[in-house]
C-alpha positions as CSV (number, residue, x, y, z in Angstrom):
1,M,42.6,30.7,-4.6
2,M,43.5,31.9,-7.7
3,L,40.6,34.1,-7.4
4,E,40.9,35.6,-4.6
5,L,44.9,36.6,-5.8
6,F,43.3,38.1,-8.7
7,R,41.4,40.3,-7.0
8,T,43.8,43.2,-6.6
9,G,44.4,44.1,-10.1
10,D,42.4,47.2,-11.2
11,D,42.7,46.3,-15.1
12,I,43.5,43.9,-17.8
13,Y,46.7,44.4,-18.2
14,Q,47.8,44.3,-14.5
15,T,45.2,41.1,-14.2
16,L,47.6,39.9,-16.6
17,A,51.0,40.9,-15.2
18,L,50.1,39.1,-11.7
19,L,48.5,35.6,-13.8
20,A,52.3,35.6,-15.1
21,F,53.8,36.3,-11.6
22,Y,51.2,33.4,-10.2
23,V,52.7,30.9,-13.2
24,I,56.2,31.8,-11.7
25,A,55.8,31.3,-8.6
26,I,54.0,27.8,-9.1
27,L,56.9,26.7,-11.7
28,S,59.9,28.0,-9.3
29,A,57.9,25.9,-6.1
30,L,57.3,22.5,-7.7
31,I,60.2,22.5,-10.1
32,L,62.9,23.5,-7.4
33,H,61.1,21.5,-4.9
34,E,61.6,18.5,-6.8
35,I,65.2,19.6,-7.7
36,A,66.4,19.6,-4.2
37,H,65.1,16.5,-3.5
38,G,67.3,15.1,-6.5
39,V,70.3,17.2,-5.8
40,V,70.5,15.5,-2.1
41,A,69.6,12.2,-3.2
42,L,72.7,12.9,-5.3
43,W,74.9,14.5,-2.1
44,C,73.7,10.9,-0.3
45,G,74.9,8.6,-2.8
46,D,71.9,8.0,-5.1
47,P,72.4,9.6,-8.6
48,S,69.1,8.0,-10.3
49,A,67.3,11.7,-10.3
50,K,70.4,13.0,-12.3
51,Y,70.8,10.0,-14.4
52,A,66.7,10.7,-15.3
53,G,67.6,14.6,-16.3
54,R,65.4,15.7,-13.5
55,L,68.5,18.2,-11.8
56,S,66.9,20.5,-14.8
57,L,65.3,23.6,-14.4
58,N,63.6,22.7,-17.6
59,P,59.5,22.4,-16.4
60,A,58.4,19.7,-18.3
61,K,60.9,17.4,-17.0
62,H,59.2,18.0,-13.9
63,L,55.4,18.8,-13.9
64,D,52.1,16.7,-14.1
65,G,49.7,17.4,-15.9
66,L,46.8,17.2,-13.4
67,G,49.1,18.2,-10.7
68,T,49.8,21.3,-12.4
69,L,46.3,22.2,-13.0
70,C,44.8,21.4,-9.7
71,F,48.3,24.2,-8.0
72,L,45.9,26.4,-10.9
73,L,42.5,26.0,-9.4
74,F,43.0,24.7,-5.9
75,G,45.7,26.1,-4.6
76,F,47.6,23.0,-3.7
77,G,49.1,20.1,-6.6
78,W,52.1,18.2,-7.4
79,A,54.9,17.3,-9.2
80,I,56.2,13.9,-11.1
81,P,58.4,12.9,-8.2
82,V,61.8,12.3,-8.3
83,P,63.7,8.5,-8.8
84,V,64.9,8.0,-6.0
85,N,66.6,4.4,-4.6
86,P,67.4,4.0,-1.0
87,N,69.6,0.9,-2.0
88,N,72.6,3.5,-3.2
89,F,72.6,6.0,0.1
90,K,75.7,5.7,2.0
91,R,73.8,6.0,4.9
92,R,70.0,4.9,4.1
93,K,68.3,5.8,7.3
94,T,70.1,8.9,6.9
95,G,69.7,9.7,3.1
96,C,65.8,8.5,3.9
97,V,65.4,11.3,6.3
98,L,67.6,14.2,4.7
99,V,65.7,13.7,1.2
100,S,62.2,13.6,2.5
101,L,63.0,16.9,3.8
102,A,64.5,18.5,1.2
103,G,62.0,19.6,-0.8
104,I,59.7,21.3,2.2
105,T,63.1,23.0,2.9
106,M,63.4,24.4,-0.2
107,N,59.9,25.8,0.4
108,L,60.4,27.1,3.4
109,I,63.9,28.9,1.9
110,L,61.9,30.9,-1.0
111,A,59.4,31.8,1.1
112,F,61.8,33.1,3.6
113,V,63.5,35.0,0.6
114,A,60.2,36.2,-1.1
115,S,59.2,37.7,2.4
116,F,62.1,40.2,2.5
117,F,61.7,41.1,-0.9
118,F,57.8,41.4,-0.6
119,V,58.4,43.9,3.0
120,L,61.1,45.7,0.9
121,L,58.6,46.3,-2.2
122,A,55.5,47.3,-0.1
123,G,53.6,49.8,-1.7
124,K,56.0,50.8,-4.4
125,S,56.0,48.2,-7.4
126,V,53.8,46.1,-9.0
127,W,56.8,43.4,-8.8
128,E,55.9,42.9,-5.0
129,Y,52.6,40.7,-5.8
130,L,55.9,38.5,-7.5
131,F,57.0,38.0,-3.9
132,M,54.0,37.6,-2.6
133,Y,52.9,35.1,-4.8
134,I,56.5,33.2,-3.9
135,M,56.3,33.5,-0.3
136,L,52.7,32.0,-0.2
137,I,53.0,29.2,-2.5
138,N,55.8,28.3,-1.6
139,I,54.6,28.4,2.6
140,V,51.4,26.4,1.2
141,F,53.0,24.0,-0.7
142,A,56.1,22.9,2.9
143,C,52.8,22.9,4.8
144,F,50.6,20.5,1.6
145,N,53.6,18.2,2.0
146,L,54.4,18.4,5.2
147,L,51.3,16.0,6.0
148,P,52.2,12.6,7.0
149,I,49.9,11.2,4.4
150,A,51.0,8.9,1.7
151,P,52.6,9.6,-0.6
152,L,53.5,13.1,0.7
153,D,56.7,14.3,1.9
154,G,55.6,14.6,5.6
155,F,54.5,10.5,5.4
156,N,58.1,9.4,3.2
157,L,59.6,11.1,7.1
158,V,57.4,9.1,9.1
159,A,58.3,6.2,6.7
160,S,61.8,6.7,7.0
161,L,62.1,7.7,10.6
162,A,59.3,4.2,11.5
163,P,59.2,1.9,8.2
164,Q,58.3,-0.8,10.6
165,S,55.1,1.0,12.0
166,S,51.8,-0.1,11.8
167,Y,50.8,3.4,10.5
168,V,53.7,3.5,7.5
169,R,52.0,0.2,6.5
170,F,48.5,0.4,6.3
171,M,49.7,4.0,4.3
172,R,51.2,1.8,1.3
173,Q,48.7,-0.7,1.4
174,N,45.6,1.1,1.3
175,H,46.6,4.3,-1.2
176,L,42.3,4.8,-1.2
177,I,42.1,5.6,2.1
178,A,45.1,7.7,1.8
179,L,44.0,9.6,-0.6
180,I,40.2,10.0,0.7
181,I,42.1,11.0,4.3
182,L,44.1,13.6,2.4
183,M,41.3,14.9,0.9
184,C,39.3,15.4,4.2
185,V,42.3,16.9,6.0
186,I,42.2,19.7,3.3
187,Y,38.8,20.5,2.8
188,F,37.1,19.7,6.3
189,T,40.2,21.2,8.5
190,D,41.9,24.0,8.7
191,V,45.6,22.9,10.1
192,L,46.7,23.9,6.6
193,G,45.2,27.3,6.9
194,Y,46.5,27.9,10.4
195,L,50.3,26.3,9.2
196,Q,50.2,29.1,6.5
197,N,48.9,31.9,8.9
198,L,52.2,30.9,11.5
199,L,54.8,30.9,8.8
200,C,53.7,34.0,7.1
201,G,53.4,36.0,10.0
202,L,56.7,34.8,11.5
203,F,58.6,35.6,8.4
204,L,56.7,39.1,7.6
205,D,56.9,40.1,11.7
206,F,61.1,39.1,11.4
207,W,61.8,41.1,8.0
208,H,59.4,44.0,9.7
209,L,62.4,44.4,12.3
210,F,65.3,45.4,10.5
211,L,63.2,47.0,7.3
């Protein structure tokens, strides 16, 4: 993914600019995703993320070295999950559902807003690439986290809605199998590509109606 994104660079200076834009897009996607989890958890009554200093924009508070490297090289990755204690929620089930959806929702909002600026600046400025990367990477991150496979947000959502299901118990007890399933979904199916193309097309078509 990384090499594909940089094929538009005509010279070393433009390539460096594209690299900077790519890193900014990754940082914003990862950091704001985790902050969204923490903020919604706080709204629901759990201050764990706040007390752990995870509501900060400081990248050092959020980035996982291996997860960030994977994002740079392969187009998907992860940050350090924010601490969440469901026992503190005013309404446990509702809180778990909202916190599970918070990060994905944040990524989709960022992608939607970035798609506006991408359409607005298309063909006019090198800054269009910053918003293109923000749009694409946030869509990738949202779709990746939608997968109902532990420990992704999609699985946490399923676990919140059906905590006693056999599927949830299996995923929690078989971490290695869950990881293998996740890798197989990523490398041997096009479900992520389908979702990414669908959302990207919807966002761009929406703004093309007005711009």
